[in-house]
PDB file of N, CA, C, O and CB in Angstrom:
ATOM      1  N   UNK A   1      58.036 104.688  75.790  1.00  0.00           N
ATOM      2  CA  UNK A   1      58.045 105.266  77.116  1.00  0.00           C
ATOM      3  C   UNK A   1      58.180 104.181  78.183  1.00  0.00           C
ATOM      4  O   UNK A   1      58.929 104.339  79.147  1.00  0.00           O
ATOM      5  CB  UNK A   1      56.781 106.082  77.343  1.00  0.00           C
ATOM      6  N   UNK A   2      57.448 103.077  78.004  1.00  0.00           N
ATOM      7  CA  UNK A   2      57.514 101.980  78.973  1.00  0.00           C
ATOM      8  C   UNK A   2      58.892 101.353  79.002  1.00  0.00           C
ATOM      9  O   UNK A   2      59.404 101.024  80.071  1.00  0.00           O
ATOM     10  CB  UNK A   2      56.472 100.919  78.650  1.00  0.00           C
ATOM     11  N   UNK A   3      59.497 101.184  77.832  1.00  0.00           N
ATOM     12  CA  UNK A   3      60.825 100.570  77.741  1.00  0.00           C
ATOM     13  C   UNK A   3      61.858 101.459  78.420  1.00  0.00           C
ATOM     14  O   UNK A   3      62.745 100.960  79.113  1.00  0.00           O
ATOM     15  CB  UNK A   3      61.215 100.322  76.266  1.00  0.00           C
ATOM     16  N   UNK A   4      61.753 102.754  78.230  1.00  0.00           N
ATOM     17  CA  UNK A   4      62.692 103.689  78.844  1.00  0.00           C
ATOM     18  C   UNK A   4      62.563 103.657  80.374  1.00  0.00           C
ATOM     19  O   UNK A   4      63.572 103.659  81.080  1.00  0.00           O
ATOM     20  CB  UNK A   4      62.449 105.120  78.314  1.00  0.00           C
ATOM     21  N   UNK A   5      61.345 103.627  80.877  1.00  0.00           N
ATOM     22  CA  UNK A   5      61.111 103.552  82.316  1.00  0.00           C
ATOM     23  C   UNK A   5      61.651 102.241  82.885  1.00  0.00           C
ATOM     24  O   UNK A   5      62.304 102.234  83.928  1.00  0.00           O
ATOM     25  CB  UNK A   5      59.610 103.687  82.622  1.00  0.00           C
ATOM     26  N   UNK A   6      61.379 101.142  82.200  1.00  0.00           N
ATOM     27  CA  UNK A   6      61.871  99.836  82.642  1.00  0.00           C
ATOM     28  C   UNK A   6      63.401  99.823  82.682  1.00  0.00           C
ATOM     29  O   UNK A   6      63.999  99.295  83.620  1.00  0.00           O
ATOM     30  CB  UNK A   6      61.351  98.717  81.711  1.00  0.00           C
ATOM     31  N   UNK A   7      64.025 100.403  81.663  1.00  0.00           N
ATOM     32  CA  UNK A   7      65.486 100.450  81.610  1.00  0.00           C
ATOM     33  C   UNK A   7      66.045 101.284  82.753  1.00  0.00           C
ATOM     34  O   UNK A   7      67.040 100.899  83.367  1.00  0.00           O
ATOM     35  CB  UNK A   7      65.957 101.017  80.267  1.00  0.00           C
ATOM     36  N   UNK A   8      65.427 102.407  83.044  1.00  0.00           N
ATOM     37  CA  UNK A   8      65.892 103.259  84.139  1.00  0.00           C
ATOM     38  C   UNK A   8      65.734 102.568  85.491  1.00  0.00           C
ATOM     39  O   UNK A   8      66.632 102.642  86.330  1.00  0.00           O
ATOM     40  CB  UNK A   8      65.129 104.585  84.139  1.00  0.00           C
ATOM     41  N   UNK A   9      64.629 101.911  85.706  1.00  0.00           N
ATOM     42  CA  UNK A   9      64.395 101.206  86.971  1.00  0.00           C
ATOM     43  C   UNK A   9      65.379 100.044  87.119  1.00  0.00           C
ATOM     44  O   UNK A   9      65.934  99.834  88.198  1.00  0.00           O
ATOM     45  CB  UNK A   9      62.936 100.688  87.048  1.00  0.00           C
ATOM     46  N   UNK A  10      65.591  99.299  86.054  1.00  0.00           N
ATOM     47  CA  UNK A  10      66.542  98.182  86.092  1.00  0.00           C
ATOM     48  C   UNK A  10      67.956  98.684  86.372  1.00  0.00           C
ATOM     49  O   UNK A  10      68.672  98.088  87.176  1.00  0.00           O
ATOM     50  CB  UNK A  10      66.510  97.399  84.765  1.00  0.00           C
ATOM     51  N   UNK A  11      68.365  99.766  85.723  1.00  0.00           N
ATOM     52  CA  UNK A  11      69.692 100.340  85.944  1.00  0.00           C
ATOM     53  C   UNK A  11      69.875 100.804  87.383  1.00  0.00           C
ATOM     54  O   UNK A  11      70.925 100.571  87.981  1.00  0.00           O
ATOM     55  CB  UNK A  11      69.924 101.505  84.993  1.00  0.00           C
ATOM     56  N   UNK A  12      68.870 101.454  87.939  1.00  0.00           N
ATOM     57  CA  UNK A  12      68.942 101.912  89.330  1.00  0.00           C
ATOM     58  C   UNK A  12      69.030 100.725  90.290  1.00  0.00           C
ATOM     59  O   UNK A  12      69.786 100.767  91.260  1.00  0.00           O
ATOM     60  CB  UNK A  12      67.717 102.783  89.674  1.00  0.00           C
ATOM     61  N   UNK A  13      68.268  99.677  90.026  1.00  0.00           N
ATOM     62  CA  UNK A  13      68.300  98.489  90.883  1.00  0.00           C
ATOM     63  C   UNK A  13      69.681  97.825  90.841  1.00  0.00           C
ATOM     64  O   UNK A  13      70.184  97.380  91.873  1.00  0.00           O
ATOM     65  CB  UNK A  13      67.212  97.484  90.450  1.00  0.00           C
ATOM     66  N   UNK A  14      70.287  97.756  89.666  1.00  0.00           N
ATOM     67  CA  UNK A  14      71.617  97.158  89.554  1.00  0.00           C
ATOM     68  C   UNK A  14      72.669  97.981  90.301  1.00  0.00           C
ATOM     69  O   UNK A  14      73.550  97.418  90.952  1.00  0.00           O
ATOM     70  CB  UNK A  14      72.011  97.021  88.082  1.00  0.00           C
ATOM     71  N   UNK A  15      72.580  99.301  90.208  1.00  0.00           N
ATOM     72  CA  UNK A  15      73.520 100.157  90.936  1.00  0.00           C
ATOM     73  C   UNK A  15      73.363  99.997  92.447  1.00  0.00           C
ATOM     74  O   UNK A  15      74.354  99.933  93.174  1.00  0.00           O
ATOM     75  CB  UNK A  15      73.318 101.625  90.542  1.00  0.00           C
ATOM     76  N   UNK A  16      72.136  99.933  92.912  1.00  0.00           N
ATOM     77  CA  UNK A  16      71.895  99.752  94.341  1.00  0.00           C
ATOM     78  C   UNK A  16      72.361  98.385  94.825  1.00  0.00           C
ATOM     79  O   UNK A  16      72.848  98.263  95.948  1.00  0.00           O
ATOM     80  CB  UNK A  16      70.419  99.934  94.651  1.00  0.00           C
ATOM     81  N   UNK A  17      72.222  97.373  94.008  1.00  0.00           N
ATOM     82  CA  UNK A  17      72.652  96.028  94.387  1.00  0.00           C
ATOM     83  C   UNK A  17      74.166  95.921  94.434  1.00  0.00           C
ATOM     84  O   UNK A  17      74.695  95.130  95.214  1.00  0.00           O
ATOM     85  CB  UNK A  17      72.091  94.999  93.417  1.00  0.00           C
ATOM     86  N   UNK A  18      74.877  96.694  93.623  1.00  0.00           N
ATOM     87  CA  UNK A  18      76.334  96.621  93.575  1.00  0.00           C
ATOM     88  C   UNK A  18      76.999  97.405  94.696  1.00  0.00           C
ATOM     89  O   UNK A  18      78.154  97.128  95.019  1.00  0.00           O
ATOM     90  CB  UNK A  18      76.827  97.126  92.247  1.00  0.00           C
ATOM     91  N   UNK A  19      76.328  98.359  95.292  1.00  0.00           N
ATOM     92  CA  UNK A  19      76.929  99.212  96.319  1.00  0.00           C
ATOM     93  C   UNK A  19      77.449  98.430  97.525  1.00  0.00           C
ATOM     94  O   UNK A  19      78.566  98.710  97.961  1.00  0.00           O
ATOM     95  CB  UNK A  19      75.921 100.229  96.784  1.00  0.00           C
ATOM     96  N   UNK A  20      76.712  97.462  98.096  1.00  0.00           N
ATOM     97  CA  UNK A  20      77.252  96.725  99.239  1.00  0.00           C
ATOM     98  C   UNK A  20      78.527  95.935  98.891  1.00  0.00           C
ATOM     99  O   UNK A  20      79.432  95.840  99.721  1.00  0.00           O
ATOM    100  CB  UNK A  20      76.193  95.774  99.776  1.00  0.00           C
ATOM    101  N   UNK A  21      78.607  95.386  97.716  1.00  0.00           N
ATOM    102  CA  UNK A  21      79.805  94.639  97.323  1.00  0.00           C
ATOM    103  C   UNK A  21      81.004  95.571  97.205  1.00  0.00           C
ATOM    104  O   UNK A  21      82.115  95.192  97.578  1.00  0.00           O
ATOM    105  CB  UNK A  21      79.573  93.904  95.991  1.00  0.00           C
ATOM    106  N   UNK A  22      80.802  96.768  96.701  1.00  0.00           N
ATOM    107  CA  UNK A  22      81.885  97.730  96.570  1.00  0.00           C
ATOM    108  C   UNK A  22      82.380  98.150  97.959  1.00  0.00           C
ATOM    109  O   UNK A  22      83.588  98.241  98.178  1.00  0.00           O
ATOM    110  CB  UNK A  22      81.421  98.964  95.758  1.00  0.00           C
ATOM    111  N   UNK A  23      81.484  98.400  98.876  1.00  0.00           N
ATOM    112  CA  UNK A  23      81.861  98.803 100.231  1.00  0.00           C
ATOM    113  C   UNK A  23      82.581  97.666 100.940  1.00  0.00           C
ATOM    114  O   UNK A  23      83.539  97.906 101.675  1.00  0.00           O
ATOM    115  CB  UNK A  23      80.622  99.234 101.036  1.00  0.00           C
ATOM    116  N   UNK A  24      82.143  96.456 100.736  1.00  0.00           N
ATOM    117  CA  UNK A  24      82.743  95.290 101.381  1.00  0.00           C
ATOM    118  C   UNK A  24      84.179  95.081 100.924  1.00  0.00           C
ATOM    119  O   UNK A  24      85.013  94.640 101.716  1.00  0.00           O
ATOM    120  CB  UNK A  24      81.918  94.041 101.091  1.00  0.00           C
ATOM    121  N   UNK A  25      84.485  95.381  99.690  1.00  0.00           N
ATOM    122  CA  UNK A  25      85.807  95.134  99.141  1.00  0.00           C
ATOM    123  C   UNK A  25      86.665  96.400  99.063  1.00  0.00           C
ATOM    124  O   UNK A  25      87.564  96.491  98.227  1.00  0.00           O
ATOM    125  CB  UNK A  25      85.678  94.523  97.773  1.00  0.00           C
ATOM    126  N   UNK A  26      86.392  97.361  99.923  1.00  0.00           N
ATOM    127  CA  UNK A  26      87.153  98.606  99.916  1.00  0.00           C
ATOM    128  C   UNK A  26      88.579  98.347 100.405  1.00  0.00           C
ATOM    129  O   UNK A  26      88.788  97.986 101.563  1.00  0.00           O
ATOM    130  CB  UNK A  26      86.461  99.675 100.796  1.00  0.00           C
ATOM    131  N   UNK A  27      89.542  98.531  99.528  1.00  0.00           N
ATOM    132  CA  UNK A  27      90.953  98.295  99.849  1.00  0.00           C
ATOM    133  C   UNK A  27      91.450  99.279 100.904  1.00  0.00           C
ATOM    134  O   UNK A  27      92.193  98.888 101.804  1.00  0.00           O
ATOM    135  CB  UNK A  27      91.816  98.403  98.584  1.00  0.00           C
ATOM    136  N   UNK A  28      91.057 100.536 100.811  1.00  0.00           N
ATOM    137  CA  UNK A  28      91.539 101.581 101.707  1.00  0.00           C
ATOM    138  C   UNK A  28      91.062 101.381 103.148  1.00  0.00           C
ATOM    139  O   UNK A  28      91.673 101.917 104.072  1.00  0.00           O
ATOM    140  CB  UNK A  28      91.088 102.936 101.202  1.00  0.00           C
ATOM    141  N   UNK A  29      90.004 100.636 103.353  1.00  0.00           N
ATOM    142  CA  UNK A  29      89.504 100.401 104.702  1.00  0.00           C
ATOM    143  C   UNK A  29      90.420  99.485 105.498  1.00  0.00           C
ATOM    144  O   UNK A  29      90.421  99.534 106.728  1.00  0.00           O
ATOM    145  CB  UNK A  29      88.112  99.811 104.645  1.00  0.00           C
ATOM    146  N   UNK A  30      91.197  98.654 104.822  1.00  0.00           N
ATOM    147  CA  UNK A  30      92.050  97.674 105.492  1.00  0.00           C
ATOM    148  C   UNK A  30      93.536  97.969 105.374  1.00  0.00           C
ATOM    149  O   UNK A  30      94.302  97.600 106.264  1.00  0.00           O
ATOM    150  CB  UNK A  30      91.778  96.317 104.941  1.00  0.00           C
ATOM    151  N   UNK A  31      93.967  98.625 104.300  1.00  0.00           N
ATOM    152  CA  UNK A  31      95.380  98.777 104.008  1.00  0.00           C
ATOM    153  C   UNK A  31      95.716 100.211 103.637  1.00  0.00           C
ATOM    154  O   UNK A  31      94.889 100.938 103.088  1.00  0.00           O
ATOM    155  CB  UNK A  31      95.791  97.839 102.892  1.00  0.00           C
ATOM    156  N   UNK A  32      96.959 100.608 103.951  1.00  0.00           N
ATOM    157  CA  UNK A  32      97.475 101.904 103.530  1.00  0.00           C
ATOM    158  C   UNK A  32      98.365 101.660 102.320  1.00  0.00           C
ATOM    159  O   UNK A  32      99.464 101.126 102.467  1.00  0.00           O
ATOM    160  CB  UNK A  32      98.259 102.627 104.689  1.00  0.00           C
ATOM    161  N   UNK A  33      97.917 102.038 101.133  1.00  0.00           N
ATOM    162  CA  UNK A  33      98.672 101.746  99.917  1.00  0.00           C
ATOM    163  C   UNK A  33      99.979 102.525  99.837  1.00  0.00           C
ATOM    164  O   UNK A  33     100.826 102.221  98.997  1.00  0.00           O
ATOM    165  CB  UNK A  33      97.827 102.050  98.703  1.00  0.00           C
ATOM    166  N   UNK A  34     100.156 103.526 100.701  1.00  0.00           N
ATOM    167  CA  UNK A  34     101.403 104.280 100.726  1.00  0.00           C
ATOM    168  C   UNK A  34     102.459 103.654 101.638  1.00  0.00           C
ATOM    169  O   UNK A  34     103.593 104.131 101.684  1.00  0.00           O
ATOM    170  CB  UNK A  34     101.130 105.693 101.165  1.00  0.00           C
ATOM    171  N   UNK A  35     102.104 102.605 102.354  1.00  0.00           N
ATOM    172  CA  UNK A  35     103.036 101.896 103.226  1.00  0.00           C
ATOM    173  C   UNK A  35     103.047 100.416 102.846  1.00  0.00           C
ATOM    174  O   UNK A  35     102.408  99.599 103.510  1.00  0.00           O
ATOM    175  CB  UNK A  35     102.651 102.082 104.727  1.00  0.00           C
ATOM    176  N   UNK A  36     103.778 100.067 101.771  1.00  0.00           N
ATOM    177  CA  UNK A  36     103.818  98.663 101.372  1.00  0.00           C
ATOM    178  C   UNK A  36     104.465  97.792 102.450  1.00  0.00           C
ATOM    179  O   UNK A  36     105.308  98.262 103.214  1.00  0.00           O
ATOM    180  CB  UNK A  36     104.575  98.513 100.052  1.00  0.00           C
ATOM    181  N   UNK A  37     104.075  96.559 102.503  1.00  0.00           N
ATOM    182  CA  UNK A  37     104.553  95.613 103.500  1.00  0.00           C
ATOM    183  C   UNK A  37     105.158  94.416 102.782  1.00  0.00           C
ATOM    184  O   UNK A  37     104.511  93.802 101.933  1.00  0.00           O
ATOM    185  CB  UNK A  37     103.406  95.172 104.454  1.00  0.00           C
ATOM    186  N   UNK A  38     106.409  94.084 103.126  1.00  0.00           N
ATOM    187  CA  UNK A  38     107.044  92.902 102.540  1.00  0.00           C
ATOM    188  C   UNK A  38     107.131  91.832 103.615  1.00  0.00           C
ATOM    189  O   UNK A  38     107.667  92.071 104.697  1.00  0.00           O
ATOM    190  CB  UNK A  38     108.464  93.238 101.964  1.00  0.00           C
ATOM    191  N   UNK A  39     106.613  90.676 103.321  1.00  0.00           N
ATOM    192  CA  UNK A  39     106.705  89.535 104.224  1.00  0.00           C
ATOM    193  C   UNK A  39     107.676  88.529 103.626  1.00  0.00           C
ATOM    194  O   UNK A  39     107.590  88.191 102.446  1.00  0.00           O
ATOM    195  CB  UNK A  39     105.306  88.888 104.467  1.00  0.00           C
ATOM    196  N   UNK A  40     108.607  88.052 104.459  1.00  0.00           N
ATOM    197  CA  UNK A  40     109.574  87.050 104.000  1.00  0.00           C
ATOM    198  C   UNK A  40     109.323  85.767 104.768  1.00  0.00           C
ATOM    199  O   UNK A  40     109.369  85.736 105.998  1.00  0.00           O
ATOM    200  CB  UNK A  40     111.050  87.541 104.193  1.00  0.00           C
ATOM    201  N   UNK A  41     109.058  84.709 104.017  1.00  0.00           N
ATOM    202  CA  UNK A  41     108.790  83.423 104.635  1.00  0.00           C
ATOM    203  C   UNK A  41     108.459  82.395 103.581  1.00  0.00           C
ATOM    204  O   UNK A  41     108.594  82.633 102.380  1.00  0.00           O
ATOM    205  CB  UNK A  41     107.656  83.532 105.643  1.00  0.00           C
ATOM    206  N   UNK A  42     108.026  81.254 104.057  1.00  0.00           N
ATOM    207  CA  UNK A  42     107.675  80.148 103.173  1.00  0.00           C
ATOM    208  C   UNK A  42     106.173  79.940 103.195  1.00  0.00           C
ATOM    209  O   UNK A  42     105.575  79.779 104.259  1.00  0.00           O
ATOM    210  CB  UNK A  42     108.408  78.853 103.584  1.00  0.00           C
ATOM    211  N   UNK A  43     105.569  79.944 102.023  1.00  0.00           N
ATOM    212  CA  UNK A  43     104.138  79.681 101.930  1.00  0.00           C
ATOM    213  C   UNK A  43     103.924  78.181 102.167  1.00  0.00           C
ATOM    214  O   UNK A  43     104.474  77.347 101.448  1.00  0.00           O
ATOM    215  CB  UNK A  43     103.557  80.134 100.532  1.00  0.00           C
ATOM    216  N   UNK A  44     103.126  77.854 103.175  1.00  0.00           N
ATOM    217  CA  UNK A  44     102.878  76.456 103.500  1.00  0.00           C
ATOM    218  C   UNK A  44     101.476  76.003 103.112  1.00  0.00           C
ATOM    219  O   UNK A  44     101.208  74.807 102.999  1.00  0.00           O
ATOM    220  CB  UNK A  44     103.093  76.229 104.972  1.00  0.00           C
ATOM    221  N   UNK A  45     100.592  76.965 102.910  1.00  0.00           N
ATOM    222  CA  UNK A  45      99.220  76.589 102.554  1.00  0.00           C
ATOM    223  C   UNK A  45      98.552  77.763 101.868  1.00  0.00           C
ATOM    224  O   UNK A  45      98.724  78.912 102.274  1.00  0.00           O
ATOM    225  CB  UNK A  45      98.409  76.149 103.806  1.00  0.00           C
ATOM    226  N   UNK A  46      97.784  77.467 100.823  1.00  0.00           N
ATOM    227  CA  UNK A  46      97.025  78.492 100.113  1.00  0.00           C
ATOM    228  C   UNK A  46      95.616  77.972  99.973  1.00  0.00           C
ATOM    229  O   UNK A  46      95.377  76.977  99.288  1.00  0.00           O
ATOM    230  CB  UNK A  46      97.654  78.834  98.714  1.00  0.00           C
ATOM    231  N   UNK A  47      94.681  78.644 100.621  1.00  0.00           N
ATOM    232  CA  UNK A  47      93.273  78.249 100.567  1.00  0.00           C
ATOM    233  C   UNK A  47      92.520  79.234  99.679  1.00  0.00           C
ATOM    234  O   UNK A  47      92.762  80.440  99.730  1.00  0.00           O
ATOM    235  CB  UNK A  47      92.644  78.196 101.999  1.00  0.00           C
ATOM    236  N   UNK A  48      91.616  78.715  98.873  1.00  0.00           N
ATOM    237  CA  UNK A  48      90.827  79.564  97.985  1.00  0.00           C
ATOM    238  C   UNK A  48      89.339  79.242  98.150  1.00  0.00           C
ATOM    239  O   UNK A  48      88.693  78.750  97.225  1.00  0.00           O
ATOM    240  CB  UNK A  48      91.269  79.376  96.507  1.00  0.00           C
ATOM    241  N   UNK A  49      88.800  79.530  99.360  1.00  0.00           N
ATOM    242  CA  UNK A  49      87.356  79.354  99.496  1.00  0.00           C
ATOM    243  C   UNK A  49      86.642  80.528  98.833  1.00  0.00           C
ATOM    244  O   UNK A  49      87.166  81.642  98.816  1.00  0.00           O
ATOM    245  CB  UNK A  49      86.947  79.233 100.993  1.00  0.00           C
ATOM    246  N   UNK A  50      85.486  80.294  98.303  1.00  0.00           N
ATOM    247  CA  UNK A  50      84.729  81.339  97.639  1.00  0.00           C
ATOM    248  C   UNK A  50      84.195  82.307  98.679  1.00  0.00           C
ATOM    249  O   UNK A  50      83.625  81.831  99.660  1.00  0.00           O
ATOM    250  CB  UNK A  50      83.580  80.744  96.802  1.00  0.00           C
ATOM    251  N   UNK A  51      84.322  83.582  98.559  1.00  0.00           N
ATOM    252  CA  UNK A  51      84.868  84.391  97.490  1.00  0.00           C
ATOM    253  C   UNK A  51      86.264  84.943  97.801  1.00  0.00           C
ATOM    254  O   UNK A  51      86.773  85.749  97.022  1.00  0.00           O
ATOM    255  CB  UNK A  51      83.932  85.520  97.198  1.00  0.00           C
ATOM    256  N   UNK A  52      86.896  84.546  98.900  1.00  0.00           N
ATOM    257  CA  UNK A  52      88.194  85.106  99.285  1.00  0.00           C
ATOM    258  C   UNK A  52      89.253  84.010  99.328  1.00  0.00           C
ATOM    259  O   UNK A  52      88.950  82.836  99.114  1.00  0.00           O
ATOM    260  CB  UNK A  52      88.100  85.813 100.655  1.00  0.00           C
ATOM    261  N   UNK A  53      90.502  84.402  99.608  1.00  0.00           N
ATOM    262  CA  UNK A  53      91.556  83.404  99.739  1.00  0.00           C
ATOM    263  C   UNK A  53      92.422  83.727 100.952  1.00  0.00           C
ATOM    264  O   UNK A  53      92.454  84.861 101.430  1.00  0.00           O
ATOM    265  CB  UNK A  53      92.417  83.342  98.457  1.00  0.00           C
ATOM    266  N   UNK A  54      93.125  82.697 101.440  1.00  0.00           N
ATOM    267  CA  UNK A  54      94.010  82.827 102.588  1.00  0.00           C
ATOM    268  C   UNK A  54      95.371  82.259 102.211  1.00  0.00           C
ATOM    269  O   UNK A  54      95.465  81.214 101.565  1.00  0.00           O
ATOM    270  CB  UNK A  54      93.425  82.103 103.841  1.00  0.00           C
ATOM    271  N   UNK A  55      96.432  82.967 102.625  1.00  0.00           N
ATOM    272  CA  UNK A  55      97.782  82.471 102.421  1.00  0.00           C
ATOM    273  C   UNK A  55      98.395  82.286 103.803  1.00  0.00           C
ATOM    274  O   UNK A  55      98.471  83.233 104.585  1.00  0.00           O
ATOM    275  CB  UNK A  55      98.638  83.451 101.526  1.00  0.00           C
ATOM    276  N   UNK A  56      98.837  81.055 104.106  1.00  0.00           N
ATOM    277  CA  UNK A  56      99.472  80.734 105.382  1.00  0.00           C
ATOM    278  C   UNK A  56     100.979  80.660 105.157  1.00  0.00           C
ATOM    279  O   UNK A  56     101.444  80.016 104.216  1.00  0.00           O
ATOM    280  CB  UNK A  56      98.920  79.388 105.974  1.00  0.00           C
ATOM    281  N   UNK A  57     101.744  81.330 106.035  1.00  0.00           N
ATOM    282  CA  UNK A  57     103.196  81.388 105.873  1.00  0.00           C
ATOM    283  C   UNK A  57     103.897  81.018 107.169  1.00  0.00           C
ATOM    284  O   UNK A  57     103.385  81.264 108.261  1.00  0.00           O
ATOM    285  CB  UNK A  57     103.634  82.783 105.417  1.00  0.00           C
ATOM    286  N   UNK A  58     105.085  80.418 107.030  1.00  0.00           N
ATOM    287  CA  UNK A  58     106.011  80.253 108.145  1.00  0.00           C
ATOM    288  C   UNK A  58     107.070  81.322 107.983  1.00  0.00           C
ATOM    289  O   UNK A  58     107.672  81.437 106.915  1.00  0.00           O
ATOM    290  CB  UNK A  58     106.644  78.806 108.187  1.00  0.00           C
ATOM    291  N   UNK A  59     107.312  82.117 109.036  1.00  0.00           N
ATOM    292  CA  UNK A  59     108.282  83.191 108.973  1.00  0.00           C
ATOM    293  C   UNK A  59     109.295  83.044 110.103  1.00  0.00           C
ATOM    294  O   UNK A  59     108.984  82.483 111.153  1.00  0.00           O
ATOM    295  CB  UNK A  59     107.584  84.556 109.045  1.00  0.00           C
ATOM    296  N   UNK A  60     110.509  83.549 109.884  1.00  0.00           N
ATOM    297  CA  UNK A  60     111.532  83.609 110.915  1.00  0.00           C
ATOM    298  C   UNK A  60     111.479  85.000 111.517  1.00  0.00           C
ATOM    299  O   UNK A  60     111.170  85.962 110.813  1.00  0.00           O
ATOM    300  CB  UNK A  60     112.957  83.281 110.345  1.00  0.00           C
ATOM    301  N   UNK A  61     111.774  85.127 112.804  1.00  0.00           N
ATOM    302  CA  UNK A  61     111.695  86.396 113.518  1.00  0.00           C
ATOM    303  C   UNK A  61     110.292  86.975 113.353  1.00  0.00           C
ATOM    304  O   UNK A  61     109.301  86.264 113.519  1.00  0.00           O
ATOM    305  CB  UNK A  61     112.772  87.394 113.003  1.00  0.00           C
ATOM    306  N   UNK A  62     110.206  88.263 113.028  1.00  0.00           N
ATOM    307  CA  UNK A  62     108.876  88.833 112.803  1.00  0.00           C
ATOM    308  C   UNK A  62     108.471  88.759 111.338  1.00  0.00           C
ATOM    309  O   UNK A  62     107.301  88.950 111.004  1.00  0.00           O
ATOM    310  CB  UNK A  62     108.836  90.277 113.275  1.00  0.00           C
ATOM    311  N   UNK A  63     109.444  88.480 110.455  1.00  0.00           N
ATOM    312  CA  UNK A  63     109.158  88.280 109.034  1.00  0.00           C
ATOM    313  C   UNK A  63     108.810  89.535 108.269  1.00  0.00           C
ATOM    314  O   UNK A  63     108.486  89.468 107.083  1.00  0.00           O
ATOM    315  CB  UNK A  63     108.055  87.327 108.890  1.00  0.00           C
ATOM    316  N   UNK A  64     108.870  90.687 108.929  1.00  0.00           N
ATOM    317  CA  UNK A  64     108.480  91.934 108.269  1.00  0.00           C
ATOM    318  C   UNK A  64     109.718  92.783 108.017  1.00  0.00           C
ATOM    319  O   UNK A  64     110.552  92.962 108.905  1.00  0.00           O
ATOM    320  CB  UNK A  64     107.446  92.718 109.123  1.00  0.00           C
ATOM    321  N   UNK A  65     109.832  93.309 106.789  1.00  0.00           N
ATOM    322  CA  UNK A  65     110.943  94.221 106.494  1.00  0.00           C
ATOM    323  C   UNK A  65     110.408  95.520 105.926  1.00  0.00           C
ATOM    324  O   UNK A  65     111.184  96.423 105.612  1.00  0.00           O
ATOM    325  CB  UNK A  65     111.942  93.578 105.508  1.00  0.00           C
TER     326      UNK A  65
END
């Protein structure tokens, strides 16, 4: 009985701890997956700081097609 209770409490704590990370990384909050975007340019710098990354580009005109 104690082991089952401990397992249930641990499982609930893990689910609650994961919820903020899931909300933070919600793709739909930032992008419309039905409207793809193509950027044409030259990648001049790629940064990979933990936990995200940045891609810096040089583009001609507006660079969007």
